[in-house]
VMD Tcl script that draws the C-alpha trace (Angstrom):
set ca {
  {-10.95 -4.35 15.29}
  {-12.72 -5.95 12.35}
  {-10.96 -4.23 9.44}
  {-13.18 -5.74 6.75}
  {-16.26 -4.41 8.56}
  {-14.66 -0.95 8.87}
  {-13.83 -0.96 5.14}
  {-17.48 -1.71 4.37}
  {-18.93 0.79 6.87}
  {-16.74 3.67 5.67}
  {-17.41 2.98 1.98}
  {-13.77 2.08 1.35}
  {-14.66 -1.24 -0.32}
  {-16.13 -0.43 -3.74}
  {-17.76 -2.78 -6.23}
  {-18.08 -2.15 -9.98}
  {-15.55 -2.04 -12.85}
  {-12.19 -0.51 -12.04}
  {-8.86 0.20 -13.73}
  {-6.07 -0.51 -11.27}
  {-2.69 1.26 -11.17}
  {-1.14 -1.97 -12.46}
  {-3.23 -1.67 -15.65}
  {-5.39 -4.65 -14.69}
  {-9.17 -4.45 -14.40}
  {-11.12 -5.58 -11.35}
  {-14.69 -5.87 -10.06}
  {-13.65 -4.54 -6.63}
  {-11.56 -1.61 -5.43}
  {-10.31 -0.54 -2.03}
  {-10.22 3.21 -1.48}
  {-8.61 3.09 1.97}
  {-8.55 6.89 2.17}
  {-12.28 6.59 2.98}
  {-11.30 4.61 6.10}
  {-8.20 6.65 6.94}
  {-10.07 9.96 6.77}
  {-11.30 9.12 10.26}
  {-8.36 9.84 12.63}
  {-9.58 7.41 15.29}
  {-9.77 4.55 12.76}
  {-6.43 5.52 11.18}
  {-4.82 5.38 14.61}
  {-6.34 1.95 15.37}
  {-5.33 0.48 12.01}
  {-1.82 1.91 12.34}
  {-1.47 0.51 15.86}
  {-2.70 -2.92 14.72}
  {-0.04 -3.05 12.03}
  {2.64 -1.66 14.36}
  {1.86 -4.40 16.89}
  {2.89 -6.98 14.28}
  {6.43 -5.54 14.24}
  {6.82 -4.15 17.76}
  {9.46 -6.68 18.85}
  {11.73 -6.06 15.86}
  {14.66 -3.67 15.53}
  {13.40 -1.06 13.06}
  {14.80 2.42 12.44}
  {12.34 3.99 10.00}
  {8.93 3.45 8.45}
  {8.74 4.07 4.70}
  {5.65 4.36 2.48}
  {4.82 5.26 -1.10}
  {2.80 8.42 -1.63}
  {-0.08 8.80 -1.71}
  {-1.85 5.70 -0.44}
  {0.66 4.79 2.26}
  {1.29 8.23 3.75}
  {-1.40 8.42 6.44}
  {-1.06 4.75 7.33}
  {2.75 4.86 7.39}
  {2.65 7.90 9.65}
  {0.29 6.13 12.06}
  {2.46 2.99 12.16}
  {5.56 5.13 12.80}
  {3.77 7.11 15.51}
  {2.68 3.93 17.27}
  {6.25 2.58 17.18}
  {7.87 5.93 18.05}
  {9.88 5.92 14.83}
  {10.77 8.33 12.06}
  {8.58 8.23 8.94}
  {9.47 9.08 5.33}
  {7.73 8.57 2.01}
  {8.65 8.15 -1.61}
  {6.97 10.22 -4.31}
  {6.56 9.67 -8.02}
  {8.39 12.35 -9.94}
  {10.04 13.04 -13.25}
  {8.89 12.04 -16.70}
  {9.19 8.34 -15.87}
  {7.15 8.64 -12.66}
  {9.72 6.73 -10.61}
  {9.54 6.70 -6.82}
  {12.16 8.93 -5.21}
  {12.79 10.47 -1.83}
  {12.28 14.24 -1.88}
  {11.83 16.93 0.79}
  {15.19 16.04 2.32}
  {14.16 12.47 3.12}
  {16.90 9.88 3.01}
  {17.86 6.47 4.29}
  {21.11 6.18 6.21}
  {23.40 3.25 5.48}
  {22.40 0.27 7.61}
  {18.96 1.58 8.58}
  {16.28 -1.10 8.85}
  {12.83 -0.26 7.55}
  {9.29 -1.52 7.22}
  {7.45 -0.54 4.03}
  {3.79 0.32 4.63}
  {1.09 0.52 1.95}
  {-2.70 0.67 2.17}
  {-3.48 -1.99 -0.46}
  {-1.10 -4.40 -2.20}
  {-2.25 -6.02 -5.45}
  {0.81 -6.71 -7.60}
  {3.44 -5.36 -5.21}
  {4.72 -2.93 -7.84}
  {4.99 0.17 -5.65}
  {6.42 -1.62 -2.62}
  {8.99 -3.52 -4.73}
  {10.03 -0.23 -6.32}
  {10.29 1.42 -2.91}
  {12.34 -1.53 -1.59}
  {14.85 -1.00 -4.43}
  {15.04 2.71 -3.53}
  {15.68 1.96 0.16}
  {18.37 -0.58 -0.72}
  {20.00 1.78 -3.23}
  {20.65 4.15 -0.33}
  {22.21 1.44 1.83}
  {19.16 0.57 3.92}
  {17.40 -2.74 4.28}
  {13.75 -3.76 4.35}
  {12.88 -6.16 7.15}
  {9.16 -6.34 6.42}
  {6.05 -5.08 4.69}
  {2.68 -4.06 6.13}
  {-0.69 -3.33 4.53}
  {-4.32 -2.98 5.43}
  {-5.48 -5.07 2.47}
  {-3.72 -7.97 0.79}
  {-5.47 -8.51 -2.52}
  {-2.57 -10.32 -4.17}
  {-2.57 -13.59 -5.99}
  {-0.30 -16.31 -4.66}
  {2.60 -15.33 -6.92}
  {3.54 -12.13 -5.02}
  {6.31 -12.81 -2.51}
  {7.05 -10.00 -0.10}
  {9.79 -11.41 2.06}
  {11.20 -11.63 4.63}
  {7.95 -10.75 6.43}
  {4.58 -9.37 5.39}
  {1.69 -8.57 7.68}
  {-1.73 -7.58 6.41}
  {-4.90 -6.89 8.38}
  {-7.16 -8.59 5.83}
  {-6.70 -10.87 2.84}
  {-9.33 -10.50 0.13}
  {-9.66 -12.63 -2.99}
  {-10.52 -10.26 -5.81}
  {-10.91 -10.97 -9.49}
  {-8.43 -9.17 -11.73}
  {-8.32 -9.29 -15.50}
  {-6.04 -8.13 -18.26}
  {-7.91 -5.52 -20.33}
  {-8.08 -7.91 -23.28}
  {-9.67 -10.68 -21.18}
  {-11.95 -8.58 -18.98}
  {-15.52 -9.98 -18.91}
  {-16.81 -6.61 -17.69}
  {-15.41 -4.93 -20.82}
  {-16.92 -7.73 -22.94}
  {-20.31 -6.78 -21.45}
  {-19.76 -3.18 -22.61}
  {-18.82 -1.71 -19.24}
  {-16.14 1.01 -19.08}
  {-13.69 0.88 -16.15}
  {-13.25 3.84 -13.83}
  {-10.01 4.75 -12.08}
  {-10.69 5.95 -8.55}
  {-7.02 5.85 -7.46}
  {-4.56 8.69 -7.09}
  {-2.09 7.82 -9.82}
  {-2.25 7.72 -13.59}
  {-1.87 4.33 -15.23}
  {1.68 3.98 -16.45}
}
mol new
graphics top color blue
foreach p $ca { graphics top sphere $p radius 0.5 }
foreach p [lrange $ca 0 end-1] q [lrange $ca 1 end] { graphics top cylinder $p $q radius 0.2 }
display resetview
């Protein structure tokens, strides 16, 4: 499966001027929901990521809502594992487990996200898993759009690595040209 081609064909790879959840600006955006809205493609992408971890001892797949929910479910289904997700709640918008979800002490997990740029959500979710006595043995994503300074260890598997320009709002050349960024994502900038 050529994931980059599927992202293009489904309209999930956008070009323009975007405000990312991290607060950075970018000339490209990945709206993986446009890919994952197709159940056959979601299943294939989930299976591809699951195959990267199939030989490991894993108890649960964990994802941040909203971007990782469909993908995390598909990875868990392919591996025959339980799936839970963290949601932003409260005034601070911190990730928490709700709906009766919990990690048991000693459970090993993989954190799944659609796109990783700064690693903010997955690092926050890792802290949540560890605070409940679990451990994170790996990370999985469709798109890796990180710079080289993001270290998701011990293991990180991504289906495609894309070099994308990101800018602080004060240094954004698109803003300097008079363009206004749009925020196509699911979460407010915090």
